[in-house]
C-alpha positions as CSV (number, residue, x, y, z in Angstrom):
1,M,-1.0,-52.0,-225.1
2,L,1.5,-54.7,-227.0
3,I,-1.6,-56.7,-228.1
4,N,-2.6,-57.0,-232.0
5,V,-0.9,-54.1,-232.6
6,T,2.2,-53.7,-235.1
7,H,4.5,-51.7,-233.1
8,D,5.4,-50.5,-229.7
9,K,5.6,-46.6,-229.9
10,D,3.3,-45.9,-227.2
11,F,4.7,-48.9,-224.8
12,Q,8.1,-47.0,-225.1
13,R,6.6,-43.6,-224.5
14,Y,5.1,-45.3,-221.3
15,L,8.4,-46.7,-220.3
16,D,10.2,-43.5,-220.7
17,R,7.9,-41.6,-218.4
18,V,8.1,-44.6,-215.7
19,E,11.8,-44.6,-215.8
20,Q,12.3,-41.0,-214.9
21,R,10.1,-41.9,-211.5
22,L,12.8,-44.3,-210.6
23,H,15.6,-42.5,-211.6
24,V,14.8,-39.8,-209.3
25,E,14.3,-41.6,-206.3
26,M,17.4,-43.8,-206.8
27,V,19.8,-40.8,-207.4
28,P,20.0,-39.7,-203.6
29,L,19.8,-42.9,-202.1
30,L,22.9,-44.1,-204.1
31,S,24.7,-41.1,-203.6
32,V,24.4,-41.6,-199.9
33,G,25.5,-45.3,-200.0
34,I,28.7,-44.3,-201.7
35,R,29.6,-41.9,-199.1
36,T,28.6,-44.2,-196.3
37,Q,30.7,-47.2,-197.9
38,V,33.6,-44.6,-198.1
39,I,33.2,-43.1,-194.3
40,D,31.7,-46.4,-192.5
41,G,32.5,-49.2,-195.0
42,G,30.5,-51.9,-196.8
43,V,28.1,-53.3,-194.4
44,P,26.3,-50.2,-193.3
45,A,26.3,-49.2,-196.8
46,H,24.7,-52.3,-197.9
47,T,22.0,-52.0,-195.0
48,L,21.2,-48.7,-195.9
49,I,20.6,-49.3,-199.6
50,T,18.9,-52.5,-199.5
51,R,16.8,-51.1,-196.5
52,R,15.5,-48.1,-198.5
53,G,15.8,-49.1,-201.8
54,G,13.7,-52.5,-201.4
55,K,10.9,-50.3,-200.5
56,I,11.3,-48.1,-203.5
57,L,11.4,-51.3,-205.7
58,V,8.4,-52.5,-204.2
59,K,6.7,-49.4,-204.6
60,H,7.9,-48.9,-208.2
61,Y,6.8,-52.5,-209.3
62,K,3.2,-52.4,-207.7
63,K,2.5,-49.0,-209.7
64,I,3.8,-50.3,-212.7
65,F,1.4,-53.5,-212.5
66,R,-1.6,-51.5,-211.7
67,E,-1.0,-49.3,-214.7
68,V,-0.1,-52.2,-217.2
69,Y,-3.3,-54.2,-215.8
70,G,-5.5,-51.4,-216.4
71,R,-4.3,-50.7,-219.8
72,V,-4.8,-54.0,-221.2
73,P,-7.9,-54.6,-223.3
74,P,-10.7,-55.6,-221.3
75,I,-10.2,-52.1,-219.9
76,Q,-10.9,-52.1,-216.2
77,K,-14.0,-49.7,-215.6
78,A,-12.7,-47.1,-213.2
79,D,-15.5,-47.7,-210.4
80,D,-14.7,-51.5,-210.8
81,N,-11.7,-52.4,-208.5
82,V,-12.4,-56.0,-207.9
83,G,-10.0,-57.1,-210.7
84,I,-7.3,-55.1,-210.0
85,N,-7.1,-55.6,-206.2
86,G,-7.5,-59.7,-206.5
87,F,-4.7,-59.2,-209.1
88,M,-2.6,-57.1,-207.0
89,S,-3.4,-59.1,-203.8
90,R,-2.2,-62.1,-205.9
91,M,1.1,-60.6,-207.2
92,L,2.3,-58.8,-204.1
93,S,4.5,-61.5,-202.5
94,Y,6.1,-62.1,-206.0
95,L,6.7,-58.5,-206.1
96,E,8.2,-58.0,-202.4
97,T,10.5,-61.3,-203.5
98,E,11.6,-59.7,-206.6
99,A,12.3,-56.1,-205.3
100,A,14.2,-58.0,-201.8
101,T,16.3,-59.8,-204.6
102,R,17.1,-56.9,-207.1
103,I,18.2,-54.8,-204.4
104,Q,20.7,-57.0,-203.1
105,Y,22.0,-57.5,-206.8
106,I,22.3,-53.3,-207.3
107,S,24.0,-53.1,-203.5
108,Q,26.4,-55.6,-204.2
109,S,27.0,-54.1,-208.0
110,L,27.7,-50.5,-206.5
111,A,29.8,-51.7,-203.7
112,D,32.0,-53.5,-206.1
113,Q,32.2,-50.5,-208.3
114,V,33.1,-48.4,-205.3
115,R,35.7,-50.9,-203.8
116,T,37.5,-50.6,-207.3
117,L,37.8,-46.8,-206.9
118,L,39.0,-47.3,-203.6
119,L,41.8,-49.8,-204.3
120,D,42.9,-48.0,-207.4
121,A,43.1,-44.7,-205.4
122,V,45.3,-46.5,-202.8
123,E,47.6,-47.8,-205.5
124,R,47.7,-44.2,-206.8
125,G,49.2,-43.3,-203.0
126,L,46.5,-41.3,-201.7
127,S,45.8,-40.6,-198.2
128,S,42.6,-41.5,-196.6
129,N,41.4,-37.8,-196.6
130,E,42.4,-37.4,-200.6
131,I,40.5,-40.8,-201.2
132,A,37.1,-39.7,-199.5
133,A,37.5,-36.4,-201.2
134,E,38.0,-37.8,-204.7
135,I,35.1,-40.1,-204.4
136,Y,32.7,-37.7,-203.0
137,D,33.3,-35.6,-206.0
138,M,32.7,-38.6,-208.2
139,S,29.6,-39.9,-206.4
140,P,27.1,-37.4,-208.2
141,D,28.0,-38.9,-211.7
142,I,28.2,-42.3,-210.3
143,S,24.9,-42.0,-208.8
144,R,23.0,-40.5,-212.0
145,N,24.8,-43.2,-214.4
146,R,24.0,-45.9,-212.0
147,S,20.4,-45.0,-211.6
148,A,19.7,-44.5,-215.2
149,T,20.6,-48.3,-215.7
150,I,18.7,-49.3,-212.7
151,A,15.7,-47.3,-213.9
152,R,15.7,-48.6,-217.3
153,T,16.4,-52.5,-216.5
154,E,13.9,-52.6,-213.7
155,T,11.2,-50.4,-215.2
156,H,11.6,-52.4,-218.4
157,G,11.5,-55.7,-216.9
158,A,8.8,-55.0,-214.3
159,A,6.5,-53.7,-217.3
160,L,6.8,-57.0,-219.6
161,W,6.4,-59.0,-216.6
162,A,3.4,-57.3,-215.4
163,M,1.9,-57.6,-219.2
164,D,2.8,-61.4,-219.3
165,E,0.9,-61.7,-215.7
166,T,-1.7,-59.7,-217.0
167,I,-2.5,-61.6,-220.1
168,D,-2.6,-64.9,-218.0
169,E,-5.1,-63.1,-215.3
170,K,-7.4,-61.6,-217.9
171,E,-7.3,-65.2,-219.8
172,I,-6.4,-63.2,-223.2
173,P,-5.7,-66.0,-225.8
174,I,-2.4,-65.3,-227.1
175,Q,-1.4,-67.4,-230.0
176,Y,2.0,-66.0,-230.8
177,K,4.5,-63.5,-229.7
178,T,6.9,-61.1,-231.8
179,W,10.4,-59.8,-230.6
180,W,10.6,-56.1,-231.4
181,T,13.5,-53.7,-230.6
182,A,13.9,-50.0,-230.6
183,G,15.1,-50.3,-233.9
184,D,18.3,-47.9,-233.5
185,A,22.3,-48.1,-233.8
186,R,22.1,-48.7,-229.7
187,V,20.4,-52.0,-230.0
188,R,22.8,-55.0,-229.0
189,P,23.6,-57.4,-232.1
190,S,22.1,-60.6,-230.3
191,H,19.0,-58.7,-230.0
192,A,18.8,-56.9,-233.4
193,A,18.9,-60.5,-234.7
194,M,15.9,-61.3,-232.9
195,H,13.7,-58.5,-234.1
196,G,11.0,-59.7,-236.0
197,V,11.2,-63.5,-234.7
198,E,8.0,-64.9,-234.3
199,L,7.2,-67.9,-232.0
200,P,4.2,-69.5,-230.3
201,R,3.7,-67.6,-227.0
202,D,4.7,-70.4,-224.3
203,E,8.3,-70.9,-226.4
204,P,11.3,-69.0,-225.3
205,F,13.4,-66.8,-227.5
206,D,17.0,-68.2,-227.9
207,L,19.6,-65.6,-227.5
208,D,23.5,-66.1,-227.3
209,G,23.1,-65.3,-223.4
210,G,20.5,-67.6,-222.8
211,Q,16.7,-68.2,-223.1
212,L,14.0,-65.5,-222.5
213,M,10.1,-65.9,-222.6
214,Y,10.1,-62.1,-223.1
215,P,12.8,-59.2,-223.3
216,G,14.1,-58.3,-219.6
217,D,13.0,-62.2,-218.7
218,D,15.5,-63.3,-215.9
219,S,13.6,-66.4,-215.0
220,M,15.6,-68.8,-217.3
221,G,18.8,-67.7,-216.2
222,A,19.7,-65.7,-219.1
223,D,23.0,-63.8,-218.9
224,E,22.8,-60.2,-217.5
225,G,24.3,-59.0,-220.7
226,E,21.2,-59.9,-222.2
227,I,19.0,-58.1,-219.9
228,I,20.8,-55.0,-218.5
229,N,19.5,-51.6,-220.3
230,C,17.4,-53.6,-222.6
231,R,14.6,-51.7,-224.5
232,C,13.0,-54.2,-226.5
233,S,9.4,-55.5,-226.3
234,V,7.4,-58.2,-227.6
235,L,4.0,-57.9,-229.4
236,Y,1.5,-60.5,-228.8
237,N,-1.1,-61.6,-231.0
238,T,-4.6,-63.4,-230.6
239,G,-4.9,-64.3,-234.2
240,E,-3.2,-67.0,-236.4
241,S,0.7,-66.7,-236.8
242,S,2.1,-66.1,-240.0
243,L,4.4,-68.9,-239.6
244,I,1.5,-71.4,-240.0
């Protein structure tokens, strides 16, 4: 998976399957969160989303890390759980911290979106009941759209993070890495410009919105515009770089 290969088609198919799992779980949570904000206010809605959503993300991240670890050569034997259990034990606190951080952002972003709708409705002179009814009607579409973005962003980021950690855990001698896009019209210009760019593994990719060690990486403070809805991947090579 993404090591000594010339494309990322298998990885993209994997992401497509995993994204759907998170999307299905997030839709009802966000829908309830929207309605809670309209009826009870932002604080109860935030509490609801962060409490339930944090658990959903932790479970999602853990499953991705297990799956990626098991797919990266050398492949783990089915009857040998020592490696994966040790890996997951070491990663658990990081996954929980990341989930807690990400769900706070998700909750705040949704709250801001709903607040904008509320203010717009007030400016149009709608009554409280009319506002509630309008946002209730909109909540399914809002929830589906937001959940799709969350599922893609969180799945993508977690999978490439898991790959990076697995490479270290299995001590795979990566010499260089190559940025790889989905190759279609939806790829943002800054990422299209990076397609095929090859670097030593320990050097960051330098984009318009900041530096990333791999697509979806926010550890170096890259702008969210480089991360949200990204579908790029990175190909790792254990051989000699073509730049040498």
